[in-house]
gemmi code that builds the backbone of each chain (N, CA, C; Angstrom):
import gemmi

chains = {
    "A": [
        ("MET", (0.858, -1.208, 0.000), (0.000, 0.000, 0.000), (0.893, 1.256, 0.000)),
        ("GLU", (0.634, 2.137, -0.934), (1.437, 3.366, -1.010), (1.067, 4.341, 0.100)),
        ("PRO", (2.065, 5.097, 0.599), (1.723, 6.107, 1.601), (0.868, 7.206, 0.955)),
        ("ILE", (0.065, 7.864, 1.789), (-0.801, 8.933, 1.285), (0.078, 10.118, 0.862)),
        ("SER", (-0.176, 10.637, -0.320), (0.613, 11.755, -0.845), (0.425, 13.004, 0.009)),
        ("ARG", (1.505, 13.715, 0.248), (1.410, 14.987, 0.988), (1.653, 16.163, 0.049)),
        ("GLU", (1.766, 15.874, -1.230), (1.974, 16.938, -2.200), (0.749, 17.837, -2.242)),
        ("PRO", (0.959, 19.161, -2.398), (-0.202, 20.045, -2.435), (-1.074, 19.843, -3.674)),
        ("VAL", (-0.453, 19.467, -4.803), (-1.241, 19.265, -6.013), (-1.489, 17.766, -6.195)),
        ("ILE", (-2.732, 17.354, -6.088), (-3.057, 15.937, -6.212), (-4.212, 15.792, -7.182)),
        ("SER", (-4.394, 14.590, -7.638), (-5.463, 14.334, -8.600), (-6.819, 14.343, -7.903)),
        ("ARG", (-7.879, 14.436, -8.707), (-9.223, 14.417, -8.124), (-9.474, 13.114, -7.358)),
        ("GLU", (-8.964, 11.993, -7.891), (-9.176, 10.702, -7.233), (-8.519, 10.697, -5.847)),
        ("GLU", (-7.290, 11.225, -5.799), (-6.592, 11.259, -4.507), (-7.302, 12.174, -3.531)),
        ("CYS", (-7.771, 13.317, -4.046), (-8.476, 14.269, -3.173), (-9.717, 13.608, -2.611)),
        ("THR", (-10.475, 12.927, -3.468), (-11.695, 12.259, -3.016), (-11.356, 11.177, -1.990)),
        ("ALA", (-10.258, 10.456, -2.206), (-9.851, 9.417, -1.257), (-9.486, 10.043, 0.087)),
        ("SER", (-8.735, 11.140, 0.052), (-8.343, 11.797, 1.299), (-9.560, 12.336, 2.039)),
        ("VAL", (-10.491, 12.906, 1.287), (-11.720, 13.401, 1.910), (-12.452, 12.224, 2.565)),
        ("ARG", (-12.419, 11.070, 1.915), (-13.098, 9.902, 2.487), (-12.439, 9.466, 3.793)),
        ("HIS", (-11.094, 9.521, 3.847), (-10.418, 9.146, 5.093), (-10.840, 10.079, 6.231)),
        ("ILE", (-10.928, 11.366, 5.921), (-11.337, 12.329, 6.956), (-12.780, 12.058, 7.378)),
        ("ARG", (-13.624, 11.745, 6.407), (-15.021, 11.436, 6.735), (-15.123, 10.146, 7.545)),
        ("ASP", (-14.292, 9.164, 7.223), (-14.274, 7.914, 8.002), (-13.931, 8.206, 9.461)),
        ("ALA", (-12.930, 9.066, 9.649), (-12.511, 9.415, 11.011), (-13.650, 10.115, 11.745)),
        ("LEU", (-14.276, 11.099, 11.078), (-15.333, 11.861, 11.736), (-16.589, 11.014, 11.949)),
        ("TYR", (-16.751, 9.977, 11.140), (-17.922, 9.121, 11.272), (-17.921, 8.429, 12.640)),
        ("VAL", (-16.758, 7.941, 13.029), (-16.684, 7.199, 14.297), (-16.450, 8.135, 15.490)),
        ("LEU", (-15.919, 9.330, 15.207), (-15.628, 10.289, 16.283), (-16.650, 11.423, 16.290)),
        ("ASN", (-17.828, 11.157, 15.748), (-18.832, 12.196, 15.529), (-19.276, 12.923, 16.792)),
        ("GLY", (-19.708, 14.142, 16.593), (-20.266, 14.915, 17.693), (-19.216, 15.701, 18.448)),
        ("LYS", (-19.694, 16.453, 19.428), (-18.781, 17.356, 20.123), (-18.147, 16.751, 21.370)),
        ("TRP", (-18.555, 15.520, 21.739), (-18.079, 14.996, 23.025), (-17.043, 13.883, 22.933)),
        ("LYS", (-17.036, 13.100, 21.845), (-16.195, 11.894, 21.838), (-14.708, 12.196, 21.970)),
        ("LEU", (-14.212, 13.156, 21.206), (-12.772, 13.433, 21.293), (-12.397, 14.028, 22.649)),
        ("PRO", (-13.172, 15.007, 23.172), (-12.856, 15.469, 24.531), (-12.916, 14.338, 25.570)),
        ("LEU", (-13.883, 13.440, 25.415), (-14.002, 12.305, 26.345), (-12.769, 11.406, 26.284)),
        ("ILE", (-12.376, 11.042, 25.060), (-11.209, 10.167, 24.915), (-9.975, 10.872, 25.471)),
        ("PHE", (-9.840, 12.166, 25.152), (-8.680, 12.903, 25.671), (-8.659, 12.866, 27.191)),
        ("SER", (-9.795, 13.154, 27.774), (-9.883, 13.221, 29.235), (-9.519, 11.877, 29.873)),
        ("LEU", (-9.985, 10.785, 29.267), (-9.673, 9.457, 29.808), (-8.244, 9.025, 29.502)),
        ("THR", (-7.632, 9.626, 28.466), (-6.237, 9.322, 28.168), (-5.348, 9.882, 29.272)),
        ("GLU", (-5.742, 11.042, 29.797), (-4.958, 11.657, 30.870), (-5.032, 10.832, 32.146)),
        ("SER", (-6.232, 10.347, 32.467), (-6.389, 9.440, 33.609), (-7.764, 8.798, 33.560)),
        ("SER", (-7.840, 7.564, 34.033), (-9.129, 6.870, 34.106), (-10.023, 7.635, 35.078)),
        ("LYS", (-11.315, 7.581, 34.843), (-12.215, 8.406, 35.659), (-13.535, 7.696, 35.930)),
        ("ARG", (-14.196, 8.187, 36.994), (-15.550, 7.739, 37.292), (-16.520, 8.631, 36.527)),
        ("PHE", (-17.769, 8.187, 36.482), (-18.793, 8.918, 35.739), (-18.885, 10.387, 36.192)),
        ("GLY", (-18.924, 10.582, 37.506), (-19.066, 11.934, 38.052), (-17.897, 12.844, 37.706)),
        ("GLU", (-16.695, 12.246, 37.701), (-15.507, 13.028, 37.338), (-15.581, 13.468, 35.880)),
        ("LEU", (-16.045, 12.552, 35.022), (-16.185, 12.893, 33.600), (-17.192, 14.017, 33.414)),
        ("GLN", (-18.269, 13.948, 34.182), (-19.275, 15.008, 34.095), (-18.693, 16.365, 34.452)),
        ("ARG", (-17.817, 16.371, 35.462), (-17.214, 17.641, 35.887), (-16.246, 18.164, 34.826)),
        ("VAL", (-15.402, 17.274, 34.272), (-14.422, 17.704, 33.274), (-15.133, 18.173, 31.999)),
        ("LEU", (-16.179, 17.423, 31.606), (-16.944, 17.796, 30.398), (-18.121, 18.660, 30.810)),
        ("ASP", (-17.802, 19.769, 31.361), (-18.780, 20.727, 31.861), (-19.880, 20.962, 30.814)),
        ("GLY", (-21.125, 20.704, 31.188), (-22.226, 20.982, 30.276), (-22.848, 19.736, 29.662)),
        ("ILE", (-22.191, 18.580, 29.817), (-22.760, 17.349, 29.253), (-23.848, 16.845, 30.200)),
        ("THR", (-24.960, 16.353, 29.656), (-26.015, 15.804, 30.514), (-25.696, 14.327, 30.795)),
        ("PRO", (-26.179, 13.801, 31.926), (-25.902, 12.382, 32.236), (-26.369, 11.467, 31.115)),
        ("LYS", (-27.517, 11.763, 30.527), (-28.076, 10.921, 29.471), (-27.129, 10.860, 28.271)),
        ("VAL", (-26.634, 12.022, 27.861), (-25.724, 12.076, 26.715), (-24.394, 11.401, 27.062)),
        ("LEU", (-23.914, 11.610, 28.289), (-22.642, 10.984, 28.687), (-22.755, 9.452, 28.650)),
        ("VAL", (-23.869, 8.923, 29.132), (-24.099, 7.472, 29.081), (-24.044, 6.996, 27.632)),
        ("LYS", (-24.737, 7.702, 26.757), (-24.818, 7.319, 25.344), (-23.435, 7.378, 24.678)),
        ("GLU", (-22.705, 8.455, 24.929), (-21.384, 8.609, 24.302), (-20.421, 7.523, 24.798)),
        ("LEU", (-20.463, 7.246, 26.103), (-19.574, 6.213, 26.659), (-19.898, 4.847, 26.069)),
        ("LYS", (-21.189, 4.562, 25.894), (-21.583, 3.277, 25.306), (-21.067, 3.153, 23.879)),
        ("GLU", (-21.193, 4.223, 23.108), (-20.708, 4.185, 21.720), (-19.193, 4.006, 21.681)),
        ("LEU", (-18.498, 4.683, 22.591), (-17.031, 4.555, 22.623), (-16.616, 3.144, 23.055)),
        ("GLU", (-17.406, 2.542, 23.938), (-17.138, 1.154, 24.350), (-17.324, 0.205, 23.165)),
        ("LEU", (-18.451, 0.373, 22.463), (-18.757, -0.474, 21.302), (-17.692, -0.364, 20.228)),
        ("ASN", (-17.146, 0.827, 20.053), (-16.145, 1.035, 18.999), (-14.714, 0.786, 19.476)),
        ("GLY", (-14.575, 0.272, 20.700), (-13.254, -0.165, 21.157), (-12.316, 0.931, 21.633)),
        ("PHE", (-12.871, 2.073, 22.070), (-12.008, 3.146, 22.576), (-11.983, 3.184, 24.107)),
        ("VAL", (-13.065, 2.708, 24.713), (-13.223, 2.852, 26.170), (-13.597, 1.510, 26.802)),
        ("LEU", (-13.064, 1.275, 28.001), (-13.454, 0.102, 28.793), (-14.179, 0.574, 30.050)),
        ("ARG", (-15.234, -0.153, 30.390), (-15.986, 0.153, 31.609), (-15.646, -0.948, 32.601)),
        ("LYS", (-14.918, -0.590, 33.674), (-14.498, -1.605, 34.633), (-15.288, -1.467, 35.933)),
        ("VAL", (-15.809, -2.596, 36.374), (-16.616, -2.599, 37.601), (-15.823, -3.300, 38.693)),
        ("TYR", (-15.587, -2.601, 39.807), (-14.843, -3.182, 40.932), (-15.811, -3.535, 42.056)),
        ("PRO", (-15.647, -4.746, 42.647), (-16.631, -5.253, 43.618), (-16.517, -4.648, 45.009)),
        ("THR", (-16.558, -3.333, 45.076), (-16.602, -2.664, 46.377), (-18.065, -2.536, 46.786)),
        ("THR", (-18.327, -1.977, 47.958), (-19.709, -1.714, 48.365), (-19.857, -0.223, 48.644)),
        ("PRO", (-20.614, 0.536, 47.847), (-21.228, 0.104, 46.581), (-20.177, -0.107, 45.496)),
        ("VAL", (-20.544, -0.739, 44.395), (-19.563, -1.030, 43.343), (-18.946, 0.262, 42.809)),
        ("THR", (-17.680, 0.149, 42.407), (-16.999, 1.293, 41.811), (-16.897, 1.043, 40.306)),
        ("VAL", (-17.312, 2.018, 39.529), (-17.216, 1.891, 38.077), (-16.207, 2.905, 37.568)),
        ("ILE", (-15.194, 2.400, 36.874), (-14.137, 3.269, 36.349), (-14.086, 3.131, 34.834)),
        ("TYR", (-14.036, 4.258, 34.168), (-13.892, 4.240, 32.710), (-12.430, 4.485, 32.367)),
        ("GLU", (-11.900, 3.680, 31.454), (-10.526, 3.889, 31.015), (-10.419, 3.676, 29.514)),
        ("VAL", (-9.342, 4.198, 28.924), (-9.176, 4.043, 27.481), (-8.512, 2.709, 27.161)),
        ("THR", (-8.780, 2.207, 25.979), (-8.120, 1.006, 25.471), (-6.805, 1.432, 24.814)),
        ("PRO", (-5.896, 0.475, 24.546), (-4.685, 0.866, 23.808), (-5.028, 1.477, 22.436)),
        ("TYR", (-6.131, 1.024, 21.829), (-6.475, 1.561, 20.502), (-6.761, 3.065, 20.550)),
        ("ALA", (-7.335, 3.528, 21.655), (-7.584, 4.973, 21.787), (-6.278, 5.760, 21.695)),
        ("GLY", (-5.172, 5.101, 22.057), (-3.867, 5.756, 21.988), (-3.465, 6.131, 20.570)),
        ("THR", (-4.062, 5.466, 19.561), (-3.732, 5.813, 18.167), (-4.246, 7.205, 17.819)),
        ("LEU", (-5.112, 7.759, 18.671), (-5.636, 9.113, 18.421), (-4.754, 10.206, 19.022)),
        ("HIS", (-3.627, 9.817, 19.597), (-2.760, 10.769, 20.280), (-2.444, 12.014, 19.438)),
        ("ASN", (-1.969, 11.801, 18.212), (-1.593, 12.951, 17.378), (-2.794, 13.801, 16.984)),
        ("VAL", (-3.903, 13.137, 16.668), (-5.119, 13.878, 16.309), (-5.514, 14.790, 17.465)),
        ("LEU", (-5.527, 14.216, 18.678), (-5.948, 14.985, 19.855), (-4.988, 16.134, 20.138)),
        ("ASN", (-3.694, 15.868, 20.013), (-2.730, 16.933, 20.277), (-2.837, 18.069, 19.281)),
        ("GLU", (-3.000, 17.734, 18.012), (-3.123, 18.787, 17.000), (-4.400, 19.600, 17.212)),
        ("LEU", (-5.489, 18.913, 17.550), (-6.751, 19.626, 17.801), (-6.621, 20.538, 19.015)),
        ("LYS", (-5.957, 20.037, 20.043), (-5.779, 20.808, 21.279), (-4.965, 22.069, 20.986)),
        ("GLU", (-3.876, 21.904, 20.267), (-3.027, 23.062, 19.957), (-3.760, 24.050, 19.061)),
        ("TRP", (-4.496, 23.523, 18.087), (-5.220, 24.415, 17.193), (-6.305, 25.173, 17.965)),
        ("GLY", (-7.025, 24.469, 18.828), (-8.086, 25.095, 19.613), (-7.548, 26.209, 20.499)),
        ("TYR", (-6.370, 25.964, 21.059), (-5.728, 26.976, 21.910), (-5.379, 28.216, 21.087)),
        ("LYS", (-4.727, 27.989, 19.940), (-4.324, 29.122, 19.093), (-5.538, 29.850, 18.518)),
        ("HIS", (-6.585, 29.082, 18.212), (-7.793, 29.703, 17.660), (-8.430, 30.643, 18.693)),
        ("ARG", (-8.488, 30.193, 19.937), (-9.048, 31.054, 20.984), (-8.208, 32.320, 21.146)),
        ("GLU", (-6.886, 32.163, 21.097), (-6.005, 33.334, 21.209), (-6.265, 34.310, 20.059)),
        ("LYS", (-6.461, 33.765, 18.864), (-6.731, 34.611, 17.693), (-8.060, 35.367, 17.864)),
        ("ILE", (-9.081, 34.652, 18.311), (-10.393, 35.286, 18.504), (-10.258, 36.415, 19.527)),
        ("LYS", (-9.527, 36.151, 20.616), (-9.345, 37.178, 21.654), (-8.612, 38.381, 21.083)),
        ("SER", (-7.577, 38.115, 20.276), (-6.777, 39.219, 19.718), (-7.604, 39.991, 18.686)),
        ("ASP", (-8.452, 39.286, 17.909), (-9.335, 39.967, 16.939), (-10.319, 40.885, 17.664)),
        ("MET", (-10.786, 40.439, 18.833), (-11.778, 41.236, 19.576), (-11.173, 42.506, 20.160)),
        ("ARG", (-9.864, 42.465, 20.404), (-9.196, 43.654, 20.982), (-8.954, 44.729, 19.934)),
        ("LYS", (-9.037, 44.360, 18.628), (-8.719, 45.316, 17.558), (-9.776, 46.411, 17.462)),
    ],
    "B": [
        ("MET", (3.322, 33.321, 27.711), (2.412, 32.169, 27.822), (3.223, 30.875, 27.748)),
        ("GLU", (3.025, 29.999, 28.698), (3.755, 28.729, 28.694), (3.215, 27.774, 27.630)),
        ("PRO", (4.109, 26.984, 27.039), (3.596, 25.997, 26.080), (2.749, 24.955, 26.798)),
        ("ILE", (1.819, 24.359, 26.070), (0.955, 23.334, 26.657), (1.798, 22.103, 26.980)),
        ("SER", (1.630, 21.599, 28.194), (2.403, 20.434, 28.616), (2.041, 19.209, 27.789)),
        ("ARG", (3.063, 18.421, 27.419), (2.804, 17.164, 26.713), (3.078, 15.978, 27.625)),
        ("GLU", (3.336, 16.258, 28.893), (3.588, 15.185, 29.843), (2.319, 14.362, 30.018)),
        ("PRO", (2.465, 13.035, 30.164), (1.272, 12.212, 30.328), (0.552, 12.460, 31.648)),
        ("VAL", (1.306, 12.790, 32.689), (0.670, 13.033, 33.974), (0.518, 14.541, 34.170)),
        ("ILE", (-0.719, 14.999, 34.197), (-0.958, 16.425, 34.347), (-2.002, 16.635, 35.428)),
        ("SER", (-2.077, 17.861, 35.908), (-3.026, 18.153, 36.975), (-4.441, 18.230, 36.416)),
        ("ARG", (-5.421, 18.199, 37.304), (-6.816, 18.290, 36.875), (-7.078, 19.612, 36.146)),
        ("GLU", (-6.442, 20.701, 36.617), (-6.650, 22.007, 35.972), (-6.151, 21.977, 34.524)),
        ("GLU", (-4.964, 21.360, 34.343), (-4.405, 21.290, 32.991), (-5.259, 20.415, 32.095)),
        ("CYS", (-5.745, 19.313, 32.669), (-6.588, 18.403, 31.884), (-7.842, 19.136, 31.441)),
        ("THR", (-8.469, 19.866, 32.369), (-9.680, 20.601, 32.039), (-9.384, 21.655, 30.975)),
        ("ALA", (-8.216, 22.322, 31.074), (-7.844, 23.338, 30.079), (-7.665, 22.688, 28.714)),
        ("SER", (-6.983, 21.538, 28.682), (-6.761, 20.861, 27.403), (-8.080, 20.402, 26.790)),
        ("VAL", (-8.965, 19.882, 27.637), (-10.282, 19.474, 27.147), (-10.999, 20.689, 26.565)),
        ("ARG", (-10.838, 21.847, 27.206), (-11.494, 23.058, 26.702), (-10.941, 23.451, 25.332)),
        ("HIS", (-9.626, 23.317, 25.139), (-9.041, 23.657, 23.826), (-9.635, 22.762, 22.736)),
        ("ILE", (-9.762, 21.469, 23.055), (-10.338, 20.535, 22.074), (-11.796, 20.895, 21.806)),
        ("ARG", (-12.505, 21.253, 22.855), (-13.910, 21.643, 22.659), (-14.029, 22.944, 21.872)),
        ("ASP", (-13.097, 23.875, 22.098), (-13.089, 25.127, 21.316), (-12.912, 24.820, 19.833)),
        ("ALA", (-11.985, 23.898, 19.551), (-11.724, 23.536, 18.149), (-12.974, 22.905, 17.534)),
        ("LEU", (-13.591, 21.962, 18.263), (-14.751, 21.258, 17.716), (-15.970, 22.180, 17.627)),
        ("TYR", (-15.985, 23.217, 18.460), (-17.112, 24.149, 18.436), (-17.207, 24.845, 17.077)),
        ("VAL", (-16.059, 25.271, 16.568), (-16.057, 26.017, 15.294), (-16.012, 25.061, 14.092)),
        ("LEU", (-15.518, 23.834, 14.328), (-15.400, 22.860, 13.226), (-16.479, 21.793, 13.324)),
        ("ASN", (-17.596, 22.125, 13.965), (-18.630, 21.136, 14.295), (-19.238, 20.445, 13.075)),
        ("GLY", (-19.721, 19.251, 13.331), (-20.424, 18.507, 12.283), (-19.503, 17.664, 11.427)),
        ("LYS", (-20.114, 16.951, 10.508), (-19.324, 16.005, 9.729), (-18.808, 16.574, 8.426)),
        ("TRP", (-19.170, 17.813, 8.089), (-18.794, 18.322, 6.768), (-17.680, 19.357, 6.751)),
        ("LYS", (-17.530, 20.137, 7.832), (-16.624, 21.292, 7.749), (-15.174, 20.904, 7.487)),
        ("LEU", (-14.656, 19.928, 8.197), (-13.257, 19.550, 7.968), (-13.049, 18.943, 6.577)),
        ("PRO", (-13.928, 18.019, 6.137), (-13.774, 17.543, 4.757), (-13.868, 18.682, 3.731)),
        ("LEU", (-14.763, 19.637, 3.970), (-14.900, 20.785, 3.060), (-13.613, 21.606, 2.998)),
        ("ILE", (-13.089, 21.940, 4.169), (-11.855, 22.740, 4.199), (-10.728, 21.967, 3.523)),
        ("PHE", (-10.646, 20.663, 3.826), (-9.584, 19.862, 3.204), (-9.710, 19.896, 1.689)),
        ("SER", (-10.909, 19.679, 1.210), (-11.144, 19.626, -0.226), (-10.767, 20.952, -0.898)),
        ("LEU", (-11.104, 22.070, -0.260), (-10.767, 23.381, -0.836), (-9.292, 23.718, -0.665)),
        ("THR", (-8.623, 23.089, 0.305), (-7.182, 23.303, 0.468), (-6.442, 22.687, -0.721)),
        ("GLU", (-6.962, 21.568, -1.202), (-6.325, 20.909, -2.342), (-6.478, 21.742, -3.604)),
        ("SER", (-7.669, 22.291, -3.823), (-7.884, 23.212, -4.951), (-9.211, 23.935, -4.765)),
        ("SER", (-9.256, 25.191, -5.225), (-10.502, 25.950, -5.173), (-11.531, 25.244, -6.049)),
        ("LYS", (-12.786, 25.372, -5.676), (-13.814, 24.604, -6.389), (-15.107, 25.385, -6.545)),
        ("ARG", (-15.896, 24.971, -7.528), (-17.245, 25.492, -7.695), (-18.173, 24.643, -6.842)),
        ("PHE", (-19.397, 25.164, -6.676), (-20.382, 24.498, -5.831), (-20.613, 23.038, -6.268)),
        ("GLY", (-20.791, 22.856, -7.578), (-21.074, 21.514, -8.104), (-19.927, 20.543, -7.871)),
        ("GLU", (-18.693, 21.050, -7.985), (-17.519, 20.194, -7.745), (-17.479, 19.757, -6.282)),
        ("LEU", (-17.803, 20.701, -5.395), (-17.822, 20.369, -3.967), (-18.866, 19.294, -3.680)),
        ("GLN", (-20.004, 19.440, -4.301), (-21.073, 18.444, -4.116), (-20.603, 17.057, -4.523)),
        ("ARG", (-19.839, 17.000, -5.639), (-19.359, 15.698, -6.118), (-18.323, 15.105, -5.155)),
        ("VAL", (-17.383, 15.966, -4.700), (-16.338, 15.462, -3.803), (-16.954, 15.026, -2.465)),
        ("LEU", (-17.906, 15.841, -1.970), (-18.560, 15.508, -0.695), (-19.825, 14.712, -0.983)),
        ("ASP", (-19.633, 13.588, -1.551), (-20.706, 12.684, -1.947), (-21.700, 12.515, -0.799)),
        ("GLY", (-22.955, 12.857, -1.049), (-23.971, 12.646, -0.030), (-24.457, 13.912, 0.644)),
        ("ILE", (-23.750, 15.027, 0.423), (-24.182, 16.290, 1.039), (-25.328, 16.862, 0.198)),
        ("THR", (-26.337, 17.412, 0.860), (-27.441, 18.030, 0.111), (-27.065, 19.477, -0.202)),
        ("PRO", (-27.618, 20.059, -1.297), (-27.291, 21.450, -1.637), (-27.587, 22.395, -0.468)),
        ("LYS", (-28.691, 22.156, 0.226), (-29.092, 23.025, 1.340), (-28.025, 23.032, 2.449)),
        ("VAL", (-27.568, 21.832, 2.792), (-26.551, 21.723, 3.850), (-25.226, 22.317, 3.362)),
        ("LEU", (-24.881, 22.091, 2.105), (-23.624, 22.638, 1.576), (-23.637, 24.166, 1.625)),
        ("VAL", (-24.763, 24.774, 1.267), (-24.896, 26.239, 1.340), (-24.671, 26.706, 2.777)),
        ("LYS", (-25.323, 26.038, 3.704), (-25.240, 26.418, 5.119), (-23.800, 26.271, 5.639)),
        ("GLU", (-23.169, 25.152, 5.334), (-21.801, 24.903, 5.813), (-20.832, 25.930, 5.226)),
        ("LEU", (-20.977, 26.232, 3.925), (-20.083, 27.203, 3.283), (-20.267, 28.586, 3.904)),
        ("LYS", (-21.510, 28.946, 4.210), (-21.772, 30.255, 4.832), (-21.109, 30.349, 6.201)),
        ("GLU", (-21.230, 29.276, 6.981), (-20.616, 29.277, 8.311), (-19.089, 29.359, 8.204)),
        ("LEU", (-18.528, 28.649, 7.232), (-17.068, 28.684, 7.048), (-16.612, 30.064, 6.578)),
        ("GLU", (-17.457, 30.737, 5.773), (-17.140, 32.097, 5.326), (-17.136, 33.055, 6.525)),
        ("LEU", (-18.214, 32.943, 7.334), (-18.356, 33.811, 8.514), (-17.195, 33.630, 9.484)),
        ("ASN", (-16.700, 32.403, 9.610), (-15.613, 32.136, 10.554), (-14.226, 32.296, 9.941)),
        ("GLY", (-14.188, 32.805, 8.712), (-12.890, 33.161, 8.129), (-12.070, 32.022, 7.565)),
        ("PHE", (-12.732, 30.914, 7.176), (-11.988, 29.797, 6.593), (-12.118, 29.755, 5.064)),
        ("VAL", (-13.224, 30.302, 4.572), (-13.524, 30.177, 3.142), (-13.884, 31.540, 2.553)),
        ("LEU", (-13.458, 31.766, 1.283), (-13.851, 32.959, 0.537), (-14.729, 32.533, -0.632)),
        ("ARG", (-15.779, 33.312, -0.887), (-16.655, 33.055, -2.029), (-16.352, 34.138, -3.056)),
        ("LYS", (-15.757, 33.756, -4.167), (-15.370, 34.746, -5.178), (-16.295, 34.656, -6.389)),
        ("VAL", (-16.784, 35.815, -6.781), (-17.709, 35.872, -7.918), (-16.986, 36.527, -9.091)),
        ("TYR", (-16.917, 35.822, -10.222), (-16.256, 36.366, -11.411), (-17.320, 36.778, -12.431)),
        ("PRO", (-17.144, 37.986, -13.043), (-18.195, 38.562, -13.912), (-18.247, 37.942, -15.305)),
        ("THR", (-18.373, 36.622, -15.351), (-18.589, 35.959, -16.631), (-20.092, 35.914, -16.889)),
        ("THR", (-20.508, 35.377, -18.042), (-21.938, 35.196, -18.293), (-22.197, 33.718, -18.557)),
        ("PRO", (-22.921, 33.013, -17.690), (-23.374, 33.480, -16.365), (-22.196, 33.615, -15.397)),
        ("VAL", (-22.405, 34.276, -14.279), (-21.310, 34.502, -13.327), (-20.724, 33.172, -12.857)),
        ("THR", (-19.414, 33.207, -12.586), (-18.739, 32.022, -12.065), (-18.480, 32.257, -10.582)),
        ("VAL", (-18.875, 31.312, -9.750), (-18.628, 31.429, -8.310), (-17.627, 30.344, -7.905)),
        ("ILE", (-16.525, 30.798, -7.327), (-15.485, 29.858, -6.920), (-15.277, 29.983, -5.403)),
        ("TYR", (-15.222, 28.859, -4.748), (-14.931, 28.853, -3.311), (-13.463, 28.525, -3.104)),
        ("GLU", (-12.811, 29.302, -2.262), (-11.412, 29.002, -1.965), (-11.135, 29.188, -0.479)),
        ("VAL", (-10.045, 28.597, 0.002), (-9.721, 28.735, 1.420), (-8.942, 30.027, 1.669)),
        ("THR", (-9.056, 30.541, 2.884), (-8.270, 31.701, 3.316), (-6.926, 31.185, 3.838)),
        ("PRO", (-5.945, 32.083, 4.012), (-4.694, 31.617, 4.631), (-4.935, 31.039, 6.028)),
        ("TYR", (-5.955, 31.537, 6.731), (-6.197, 31.027, 8.091), (-6.571, 29.541, 8.075)),
        ("ALA", (-7.270, 29.117, 7.042), (-7.624, 27.696, 6.939), (-6.370, 26.830, 6.901)),
        ("GLY", (-5.271, 27.412, 6.423), (-4.001, 26.681, 6.371), (-3.481, 26.281, 7.741)),
        ("THR", (-3.942, 26.973, 8.791), (-3.496, 26.614, 10.146), (-4.051, 25.243, 10.556)),
        ("LEU", (-5.039, 24.751, 9.798), (-5.615, 23.431, 10.109), (-4.870, 22.289, 9.425)),
        ("HIS", (-3.778, 22.603, 8.737), (-3.039, 21.609, 7.966), (-2.717, 20.345, 8.772)),
        ("ASN", (-2.115, 20.519, 9.943), (-1.729, 19.337, 10.744), (-2.936, 18.566, 11.250)),
        ("VAL", (-3.963, 19.301, 11.686), (-5.186, 18.634, 12.159), (-5.749, 17.762, 11.043)),
        ("LEU", (-5.843, 18.325, 9.854), (-6.427, 17.593, 8.721), (-5.575, 16.388, 8.342)),
        ("ASN", (-4.261, 16.571, 8.335), (-3.389, 15.445, 7.977), (-3.463, 14.314, 8.980)),
        ("GLU", (-3.499, 14.663, 10.272), (-3.579, 13.622, 11.296), (-4.912, 12.876, 11.205)),
        ("LEU", (-5.985, 13.627, 10.980), (-7.306, 12.994, 10.853), (-7.351, 12.082, 9.641)),
        ("LYS", (-6.756, 12.555, 8.546), (-6.750, 11.777, 7.301), (-5.992, 10.469, 7.517)),
        ("GLU", (-4.813, 10.563, 8.129), (-4.020, 9.347, 8.351), (-4.730, 8.407, 9.322)),
        ("TRP", (-5.330, 8.979, 10.355), (-6.011, 8.130, 11.324), (-7.210, 7.437, 10.671)),
        ("GLY", (-7.980, 8.188, 9.883), (-9.150, 7.626, 9.210), (-8.763, 6.486, 8.282)),
        ("TYR", (-7.635, 6.668, 7.594), (-7.144, 5.619, 6.693), (-6.792, 4.352, 7.478)),
        ("LYS", (-6.016, 4.544, 8.561), (-5.604, 3.381, 9.367), (-6.802, 2.722, 10.058)),
        ("HIS", (-7.755, 3.545, 10.464), (-8.934, 3.008, 11.138), (-9.718, 2.111, 10.180)),
        ("ARG", (-9.895, 2.559, 8.944), (-10.603, 1.742, 7.962), (-9.860, 0.420, 7.716)),
        ("GLU", (-8.529, 0.504, 7.640), (-7.735, -0.722, 7.444), (-7.946, -1.677, 8.610)),
        ("LYS", (-7.980, -1.119, 9.835), (-8.186, -1.953, 11.020), (-9.564, -2.634, 10.976)),
        ("ILE", (-10.591, -1.856, 10.643), (-11.949, -2.414, 10.585), (-11.987, -3.545, 9.558)),
        ("LYS", (-11.357, -3.311, 8.395), (-11.345, -4.341, 7.350), (-10.634, -5.598, 7.852)),
        ("SER", (-9.499, -5.400, 8.540), (-8.734, -6.553, 9.014), (-9.503, -7.268, 10.140)),
        ("ASP", (-10.217, -6.514, 10.989), (-11.032, -7.135, 12.048), (-12.133, -8.004, 11.426)),
        ("MET", (-12.703, -7.531, 10.307), (-13.803, -8.260, 9.678), (-13.334, -9.562, 9.037)),
        ("ARG", (-12.040, -9.601, 8.662), (-11.516, -10.812, 8.025), (-11.231, -11.914, 9.042)),
        ("LYS", (-11.153, -11.534, 10.342), (-10.805, -12.517, 11.367), (-11.935, -13.521, 11.593)),
    ],
}
model = gemmi.Model(1)
for chain_id, residues in chains.items():
    chain = gemmi.Chain(chain_id)
    for i, (resn, *xyz) in enumerate(residues, 1):
        res = gemmi.Residue()
        res.name, res.seqid = resn, gemmi.SeqId(i, " ")
        for name, pos in zip(("N", "CA", "C"), xyz):
            atom = gemmi.Atom()
            atom.name, atom.element = name, gemmi.Element(name[0])
            atom.pos, atom.b_iso = gemmi.Position(*pos), 0.0
            res.add_atom(atom)
        chain.add_residue(res)
    model.add_chain(chain)
structure = gemmi.Structure()
structure.add_model(model)
structure.setup_entities()
C-alpha cells in the first residue's frame, strides 16, 4: 500500500480518497463529546461523576450514550470493581492511543484559535 | 504564555484546560462536513457543483449552510467572477491553512482506522 501523498497538487481521485479518510474518522468520532471524552480518559481513568465535571455541560443521558458508543467502537473500557457500593471506572483502550496525534493537533489548534479570537476582539 | 504540557501526567486544571481547547476547536469545526470541506478546498478551489461531487452525499441546502458558516468564521472565501453566467469559486483563506496538521492527522487516522476495521472483519 502506497503512503498517502502529501503533495499540495493531487489528482481528483486522490483528493476524493483523502476526503473519504477524513469522513471515516469523523464518522466514528462524531459529535462534540467523543474526542474530549477520549482525551480526558487518556490523561487518567475516571468515574462517571468526574467525567461530568471535566466535560462541563454534558447531561448524564448524553454521557451514558457517548460512553456506550465509545465502548462499542473499542475506545473505552468500563471496569466494575466489587466494592460496596460497586466502583465503576472508565478507562481508554490501547487503541484509543492511536488518536494521540489527532488529539494533540486539535488541542493546539483550539488553543491558538481562541487566542486569535481574543486578539481579533481587541482590535 | 507557557507551552501546553505534553507530559502524560498532568493536573486536573491542565486536563480541564486541554479538554477546553479541544472543545473550542470542535465548536467552530462542528459537524461532519466542515473539515472535509476545508480539506477539499485546500487541495484546490472549487465550484459548488464540484464540492457536491467530492462531498458525496451532502445536500445542496446543507452545503450552502456549511459554506456560509465557514465564510463567517474566516476559513472560506466566495469569489464571484463577472462571466456570463457569473462564475462562483470557493477558496480557502490563509487562516484555513493553520488546520493543515489537524487535517493530515485525521486523514491518516481515518485511513488506518478503515484498514483496522477491514482486518477485524476478516478474522
